[in-house]
Structures are given as structure tokens and as C-alpha cells.
VOPAVEX-124628 format. One record per residue: residue number from 1; residue in one letter; x, y, z of N, C-alpha, C, CB in turn. Coordinates in steps of 0.2 Angstrom, whole numbers, m for minus. Atoms other than C-alpha are relative to their C-alpha. Glycine has a CB too. Example, Ala and Ser with C-alpha at 12.3 -4.5 7.8 and 13.67 -1.06 7.14 Angstrom:
# VOPAVEX-124628
+-----+---+-------+-------+-------+-------+-------+-------+-------+-------+-------+-------+-------+-------+
|   k | r |   n.X |   n.Y |   n.Z |  ca.X |  ca.Y |  ca.Z |   c.X |   c.Y |   c.Z |  cb.X |  cb.Y |  cb.Z |
+-----+---+-------+-------+-------+-------+-------+-------+-------+-------+-------+-------+-------+-------+
|   1 | a |     4 |    m6 |     0 |    62 |   m22 |    39 |     4 |     6 |     0 |    m5 |     0 |     6 |
|   2 | s |    m4 |    m6 |    m1 |    68 |    m5 |    36 |    m4 |     5 |     3 |     2 |     2 |    m7 |
+-----+---+-------+-------+-------+-------+-------+-------+-------+-------+-------+-------+-------+-------+
END
This chain:
# VOPAVEX-124628
+-----+---+-------+-------+-------+-------+-------+-------+-------+-------+-------+-------+-------+-------+
|   k | r |   n.X |   n.Y |   n.Z |  ca.X |  ca.Y |  ca.Z |   c.X |   c.Y |   c.Z |  cb.X |  cb.Y |  cb.Z |
+-----+---+-------+-------+-------+-------+-------+-------+-------+-------+-------+-------+-------+-------+
|   1 | m |    m7 |     4 |    m4 |  m160 |   103 |   264 |     2 |     6 |     5 |     8 |    m3 |    m6 |
|   2 | s |    m2 |    m8 |    m5 |  m157 |   116 |   279 |     8 |    m1 |     1 |    m4 |    m1 |    10 |
|   3 | t |   m10 |     0 |     2 |  m137 |   121 |   279 |     1 |    m6 |     9 |     5 |    13 |     2 |
|   4 | i |    m3 |     8 |    m6 |  m134 |   107 |   296 |     0 |    m8 |    m6 |    m7 |    m2 |    10 |
|   5 | n |    m2 |     5 |     3 |  m139 |    95 |   284 |     4 |     0 |    m9 |    m6 |    m5 |     2 |
|   6 | y |    m1 |     0 |     5 |  m131 |   102 |   269 |    11 |    m1 |     2 |    m4 |     8 |    m5 |
|   7 | r |    m5 |     1 |    m6 |  m113 |   104 |   281 |     1 |    m5 |     2 |    m2 |     3 |     5 |
|   8 | t |     1 |     9 |     0 |  m116 |    86 |   286 |     4 |    m1 |    m7 |   m11 |    m5 |    m1 |
|   9 | l |    m2 |     2 |     6 |  m116 |    81 |   269 |     7 |     0 |    m2 |    m3 |     2 |    m3 |
|  10 | i |    m6 |    m2 |     2 |  m103 |    90 |   263 |     9 |    m4 |     3 |    m1 |     7 |     3 |
|  11 | r |    m3 |     3 |    m7 |   m91 |    84 |   279 |     1 |    m4 |     0 |    m3 |     0 |     5 |
|  12 | n |    m2 |     5 |     1 |   m94 |    68 |   276 |     2 |    m4 |    m9 |    m5 |    m3 |     5 |
|  13 | f |    m4 |     2 |     7 |   m92 |    66 |   255 |     7 |     5 |     0 |    m5 |     2 |    m8 |
|  14 | s |    m8 |    m4 |    m1 |   m75 |    76 |   260 |     7 |    m7 |     2 |     0 |     9 |     9 |
|  15 | s |    m1 |     7 |    m6 |   m70 |    62 |   272 |     0 |    m3 |    m4 |    m4 |    m4 |     6 |
|  16 | l |    m2 |     4 |     4 |   m73 |    49 |   262 |     4 |     2 |    m8 |    m5 |    m3 |    m1 |
|  17 | g |    m4 |    m2 |     8 |   m66 |    55 |   244 |     8 |     0 |     4 |    m3 |    10 |    m4 |
|  18 | l |    m6 |     1 |    m2 |   m50 |    58 |   257 |     1 |    m9 |     2 |     1 |     7 |     7 |
|  19 | v |    m1 |     7 |    m2 |   m50 |    41 |   263 |     2 |    m5 |    m7 |    m8 |    m3 |     3 |
|  20 | q |     3 |     4 |     4 |   m55 |    34 |   247 |     7 |     2 |    m7 |   m10 |     3 |    m2 |
|  21 | g |    m5 |    m1 |     4 |   m40 |    43 |   238 |     6 |    m1 |     3 |     0 |     4 |    m2 |
|  22 | i |    m4 |     3 |    m4 |   m27 |    40 |   252 |     1 |   m11 |    m3 |    m3 |     1 |    10 |
|  23 | n |    m3 |     8 |    m1 |   m30 |    20 |   249 |    m1 |     0 |    m9 |    m6 |    m7 |     6 |
|  24 | a |    m3 |     2 |     7 |   m28 |    24 |   229 |     9 |     0 |    m1 |    m3 |     6 |    m6 |
|  25 | l |    m7 |    m1 |    m1 |   m13 |    31 |   233 |     6 |    m6 |     4 |    m1 |     7 |     4 |
|  26 | i |    m7 |     4 |    m4 |    m4 |    21 |   244 |     2 |    m8 |    m3 |    m2 |    m2 |     9 |
|  27 | q |    m2 |     3 |     8 |    m9 |     5 |   230 |     3 |     3 |    m3 |    m4 |    m1 |    m4 |
|  28 | l |    m5 |     1 |     6 |    m1 |    13 |   216 |     7 |     1 |     3 |    m1 |     6 |    m6 |
|  29 | l |    m8 |    m2 |    m2 |    14 |    18 |   230 |     2 |    m7 |     1 |     2 |     5 |     8 |
|  30 | l |     0 |     4 |    m2 |    16 |    m1 |   234 |    m1 |    m7 |    m5 |    m3 |     2 |     6 |
|  31 | m |     1 |     6 |     5 |    11 |   m11 |   219 |     8 |    m2 |    m2 |    m5 |     2 |    m7 |
|  32 | p |    m3 |    m2 |     2 |    28 |    m6 |   212 |     5 |   m10 |     6 |     1 |    10 |     1 |
|  33 | l |    m5 |     4 |    m9 |    38 |   m16 |   230 |    m4 |    m9 |    m1 |    m6 |     6 |    11 |
|  34 | v |     3 |     6 |    m4 |    24 |   m29 |   230 |     4 |    m4 |    m9 |   m11 |     1 |     3 |
|  35 | i |     1 |     1 |     4 |    27 |   m34 |   210 |    12 |    m4 |     1 |    m4 |     6 |    m4 |
|  36 | s |    m8 |     6 |    m2 |    49 |   m34 |   212 |     1 |    m4 |     5 |     7 |     4 |     0 |
|  37 | r |    m5 |     7 |   m10 |    48 |   m44 |   230 |    m5 |    m7 |    m3 |    m5 |     4 |    15 |
|  38 | i |     4 |     5 |     2 |    36 |   m57 |   220 |     2 |    m2 |    m7 |    m7 |     3 |     1 |
|  39 | g |     1 |     0 |     8 |    36 |   m56 |   202 |    m3 |     0 |    m5 |     1 |    m2 |    m2 |
|  40 | v |     3 |     0 |     5 |    26 |   m52 |   186 |    m6 |    m4 |     1 |     3 |    m2 |    m5 |
|  41 | d |     6 |     7 |     1 |    19 |   m68 |   186 |    m2 |    m6 |     6 |     2 |    m6 |    m7 |
|  42 | y |     5 |    m1 |   m10 |    15 |   m72 |   206 |    m5 |     4 |     2 |     5 |     4 |     7 |
|  43 | y |     4 |    m7 |    m1 |     8 |   m53 |   203 |   m10 |    m2 |    m2 |     5 |     8 |    m6 |
|  44 | g |     5 |     3 |     6 |    m2 |   m59 |   188 |    m5 |    m5 |     3 |     4 |    m5 |    m6 |
|  45 | q |     3 |     3 |    m4 |    m9 |   m76 |   197 |    m5 |     4 |     4 |     4 |    m3 |     3 |
|  46 | i |     2 |    m3 |    m8 |   m13 |   m66 |   215 |    m7 |     5 |    m5 |     9 |     6 |     7 |
|  47 | a |     5 |    m6 |     6 |   m24 |   m52 |   201 |    m6 |    m7 |    m3 |     7 |     3 |    m9 |
|  48 | v |     5 |     3 |     3 |   m32 |   m66 |   192 |    m5 |    m5 |     7 |     5 |    m5 |    m7 |
|  49 | i |     3 |     5 |    m4 |   m37 |   m77 |   210 |    m5 |     6 |     3 |     6 |    m5 |     5 |
|  50 | q |     4 |    m2 |    m2 |   m42 |   m61 |   216 |    m9 |     4 |    m3 |     3 |     2 |     3 |
|  51 | v |     4 |     2 |     6 |   m54 |   m56 |   199 |    m7 |    m5 |     2 |     5 |    m4 |    m4 |
|  52 | i |     2 |     9 |    m3 |   m62 |   m76 |   205 |    m5 |     0 |     6 |     8 |    m5 |     3 |
|  53 | v |     2 |    m2 |    m4 |   m64 |   m70 |   222 |    m5 |     7 |     1 |     5 |     1 |     3 |
|  54 | f |     7 |    m6 |     1 |   m74 |   m54 |   221 |    m6 |     0 |    m6 |     4 |     8 |    m1 |
|  55 | f |     8 |     4 |     3 |   m85 |   m62 |   207 |    m3 |    m1 |     4 |    m2 |    m6 |    m4 |
|  56 | l |     6 |     4 |    m9 |   m91 |   m75 |   221 |    m6 |     4 |     4 |     5 |    m1 |     9 |
|  57 | a |     1 |    m2 |    m5 |   m91 |   m64 |   232 |    m6 |     8 |    m1 |     5 |     0 |     2 |
|  58 | t |     6 |    m3 |     2 |  m103 |   m51 |   222 |    m7 |    m9 |    m1 |     3 |     5 |    m9 |
|  59 | l |     7 |     3 |     3 |  m115 |   m68 |   217 |    m3 |     0 |     9 |     0 |   m11 |    m6 |
|  60 | a |     1 |     3 |    m6 |  m113 |   m73 |   235 |    m6 |     8 |     4 |     9 |    m2 |     5 |
|  61 | e |     4 |    m4 |    m1 |  m119 |   m55 |   241 |    m8 |     2 |    m3 |     2 |     4 |    m1 |
|  62 | y |     8 |    m2 |     1 |  m136 |   m54 |   231 |    m3 |     4 |     0 |    m4 |    m1 |     1 |
|  63 | g |     4 |    m5 |     2 |  m140 |   m38 |   231 |    m2 |     3 |    10 |    m8 |    m3 |    m6 |
|  64 | y |     3 |    m3 |    m7 |  m143 |   m37 |   251 |     4 |     5 |     5 |    m2 |    m7 |     5 |
|  65 | g |    m3 |    m6 |    m4 |  m133 |   m23 |   255 |    m4 |     8 |    m3 |     8 |     0 |    m2 |
|  66 | q |     6 |    m7 |     0 |  m146 |    m9 |   249 |    m6 |    m6 |     1 |    m1 |     7 |    m8 |
|  67 | t |     6 |     3 |    m2 |  m160 |   m21 |   251 |     0 |    m1 |     8 |    m2 |    m7 |    m4 |
|  68 | g |     1 |    m1 |    m7 |  m155 |   m27 |   268 |    m2 |     5 |     4 |     4 |    m2 |     3 |
|  69 | a |    m2 |    m6 |    m5 |  m150 |   m11 |   275 |    m7 |     4 |     2 |     4 |     6 |    m5 |
|  70 | r |     5 |    m3 |    m2 |  m168 |    m2 |   270 |    m4 |    m5 |     3 |    m3 |     3 |    m6 |
|  71 | d |     6 |     9 |    m5 |  m178 |   m22 |   276 |     2 |     5 |     8 |     6 |   m15 |     0 |
|  72 | v |    m1 |    m2 |    m4 |  m168 |   m14 |   290 |    m1 |     5 |     5 |     1 |    m1 |    m2 |
|  73 | a |     0 |    m4 |    m2 |  m170 |     1 |   293 |   m10 |     4 |     0 |     5 |     2 |    m4 |
|  74 | l |     9 |     0 |    m1 |  m191 |     1 |   290 |    m4 |    m4 |     8 |    m3 |    m6 |    m9 |
|  75 | n |     2 |     7 |    m9 |  m190 |   m16 |   306 |     4 |     5 |     4 |     3 |   m11 |     0 |
|  76 | r |    m2 |     2 |    m2 |  m179 |    m7 |   314 |    m4 |     1 |     9 |     5 |     2 |    m2 |
|  77 | n |     4 |     1 |    m6 |  m192 |    m8 |   330 |     2 |    m4 |     5 |    m7 |    m2 |    m1 |
|  78 | n |     4 |     5 |    m2 |  m197 |   m24 |   329 |     9 |    m6 |    m1 |   m10 |    m1 |    m7 |
|  79 | k |    m8 |     4 |     2 |  m180 |   m37 |   334 |    m3 |    m6 |    m4 |     6 |    m3 |     6 |
|  80 | t |     4 |     4 |     4 |  m192 |   m51 |   326 |     1 |    m1 |    m5 |    m4 |     0 |    m1 |
|  81 | v |    m3 |     0 |     9 |  m190 |   m44 |   309 |     7 |     0 |     0 |    m3 |     7 |    m5 |
|  82 | l |    m9 |     0 |     1 |  m172 |   m41 |   312 |     4 |    m4 |     0 |     3 |     1 |     3 |
|  83 | a |    m1 |     8 |     2 |  m167 |   m59 |   317 |    m3 |    m3 |    m3 |    m1 |    m4 |     4 |
|  84 | e |     5 |     3 |     5 |  m178 |   m64 |   303 |     4 |     1 |    m3 |    m7 |     3 |    m2 |
|  85 | l |     1 |    m2 |     3 |  m173 |   m52 |   293 |    12 |    m2 |    m1 |    m5 |     6 |     1 |
|  86 | f |    m6 |     5 |     2 |  m151 |   m58 |   297 |     0 |    m4 |    m3 |     3 |    m4 |     4 |
|  87 | y |    m1 |     6 |     4 |  m153 |   m76 |   297 |    m3 |     0 |    m5 |    m2 |    m6 |     3 |
|  88 | n |     0 |    m4 |     7 |  m160 |   m73 |   281 |     6 |     1 |    m5 |    m2 |     7 |     1 |
|  89 | s |    m2 |    m2 |     5 |  m149 |   m64 |   272 |     8 |    m6 |     4 |    m1 |     9 |    m2 |
|  90 | l |    m9 |     5 |     1 |  m131 |   m76 |   281 |    m5 |    m8 |    m1 |     8 |     0 |    10 |
|  91 | y |     1 |     6 |     6 |  m142 |   m91 |   275 |     2 |     1 |    m8 |    m9 |    m3 |     0 |
|  92 | t |     0 |     2 |     9 |  m144 |   m89 |   258 |    10 |     5 |    m3 |   m12 |     7 |    m5 |
|  93 | k |    m6 |    m1 |     2 |  m128 |   m79 |   257 |     7 |    m5 |     1 |     0 |     6 |     4 |
|  94 | f |    m2 |     6 |    m2 |  m120 |   m96 |   265 |     0 |    m3 |    m7 |    m5 |    m5 |     6 |
|  95 | f |     1 |     6 |     6 |  m127 |  m106 |   252 |     1 |     5 |    m8 |    m9 |    m4 |     1 |
|  96 | l |     1 |     0 |     5 |  m127 |   m97 |   237 |    10 |    m1 |     0 |    m4 |     7 |    m3 |
|  97 | c |    m7 |     1 |     0 |  m107 |   m97 |   241 |     3 |    m5 |     0 |     3 |     3 |     4 |
|  98 | i |     0 |     6 |     3 |  m107 |  m113 |   243 |    m2 |    m3 |    m8 |    m3 |    m2 |     3 |
|  99 | a |     2 |     0 |    10 |  m114 |  m115 |   225 |     4 |     3 |    m2 |    m7 |     3 |    m3 |
| 100 | a |    m5 |    m4 |     7 |  m103 |  m104 |   217 |     6 |    m6 |     2 |     4 |    12 |     2 |
| 101 | f |    m5 |     5 |    m1 |   m89 |  m116 |   226 |    m1 |    m8 |    m4 |    m1 |    m1 |     8 |
+-----+---+-------+-------+-------+-------+-------+-------+-------+-------+-------+-------+-------+-------+
END
């Protein structure tokens, strides 16, 4: 790996780590405030609903995050294939979402 790519990798990794760290810190700071405002019971209900929604979103995603990116990269110059990939992904996610509910 060349020095330029290594530096870019370190910079990108550091930036992503900083953003994720700030995100976690904000959540930790706001959680007591939210719980004191809405109460423990309502916070628990919201947490359960979030878990269910994330589970259903994972089912609807169906691995397109990885395979879709690879297929787009392999066919980036073929607009017909890109359109087909997009609509196949969109329709599949839509029907999986409907089936999950």
C-alpha cells in the first residue's frame, strides 16, 4: 500500500472514529434528560419499538448493502444494468418491508 493510500486510510478511520465517538457521547448525555422528561415506562416502550423496527429494517435490507455496492461498482459504466439493480433492490426491499408488517 502506498504512503498516500495509508495516510488517507488513517485519516478516514480517524474521522469515522471521531464521528462515532461524538454520536455515542451525545446519546449518553441526553439519555438521562429524556428519561426524566418522559419517564422510565415510556422510555422502555420506545426502546422496544426501536428494537422491533431495527429488526424489520434488517430483514428488509436483505444484504443489499454489501452485494448492491459490489454490483454497482462492477457495472458503474452501464446505465441499463445500474437502473435494473436499483429497481430490483427497491422493489425487493418494498415487498420485504410489506411482508414484515
